[in-house]
C-alpha positions in Angstrom: 19.6 1.1 1.0 22.8 1.0 3.2 22.5 -0.5 6.7 18.8 0.1 6.8 19.0 3.7 5.6 18.0 5.1 2.2 21.1 7.2 1.7 20.6 8.0 -1.9 17.6 10.3 -1.1 19.7 12.3 1.4 22.5 12.9 -1.1 20.1 13.7 -3.9 18.3 16.2 -1.6 21.6 18.0 -0.9 22.6 18.0 -4.5 25.5 15.6 -4.1 24.3 13.0 -6.7 26.6 14.3 -9.5 29.6 14.1 -7.1 29.0 10.4 -6.5 28.5 9.8 -10.2 32.0 11.1 -11.0 33.5 8.7 -8.5 32.2 5.9 -10.6 34.5 7.1 -13.4 38.1 6.1 -13.6 39.6 9.0 -11.7 42.4 7.2 -9.9 44.8 7.2 -12.9 44.3 11.0 -13.3 45.1 11.6 -9.6 48.2 9.5 -9.8 49.4 11.3 -12.9 48.7 14.8 -11.4 50.5 13.8 -8.2 53.5 12.2 -9.9 54.2 15.2 -12.1 54.5 17.3 -9.0 56.4 14.8 -6.8 60.0 15.4 -5.9 61.9 12.5 -4.4 65.5 12.8 -3.3 67.8 10.9 -0.9 70.0 12.1 1.9 73.0 12.4 -0.3 71.1 14.6 -2.8 69.7 16.7 0.1 73.2 17.4 1.4 74.5 18.2 -2.1 71.7 20.8 -2.6 72.4 22.3 0.9 76.1 22.7 0.1 75.3 24.2 -3.3 73.2 26.9 -1.6 76.0 27.7 0.8 78.6 27.8 -2.0 76.3 30.2 -4.0 76.0 32.5 -1.0 78.2 32.0 2.1 75.7 34.1 4.1 73.5 30.9 4.0 75.9 29.1 6.3 74.0 28.2 9.5 70.6 28.8 8.0 67.9 26.1 7.8 67.0 24.5 4.6 63.7 26.4 4.5 65.4 29.7 5.1 67.5 28.9 2.1 64.4 28.2 0.0 64.8 24.4 0.0 62.3 21.9 1.0 62.5 20.3 4.5 64.2 17.0 4.5 63.9 14.1 7.0 65.1 10.6 6.7 62.2 8.1 6.5 62.9 4.6 7.6 60.2 2.4 6.0 58.8 -0.5 8.1 
């Protein structure tokens, strides 16, 4: 019972019981591992270097956006 409601019956009726059972397993480390393998972190200096490299490879890239050159967008984040 949660806040006066028997929620377990609602979820069992809809076939969601197995979903909630897997949440009781240690899934967080797997999520972090999967995220971290795909994460790419670079600073402003590195972003500029990659941009200049693309222009040097092909001068026709001059004036194009990062996305138009096949690079990821970049914005400076100031943490609070």
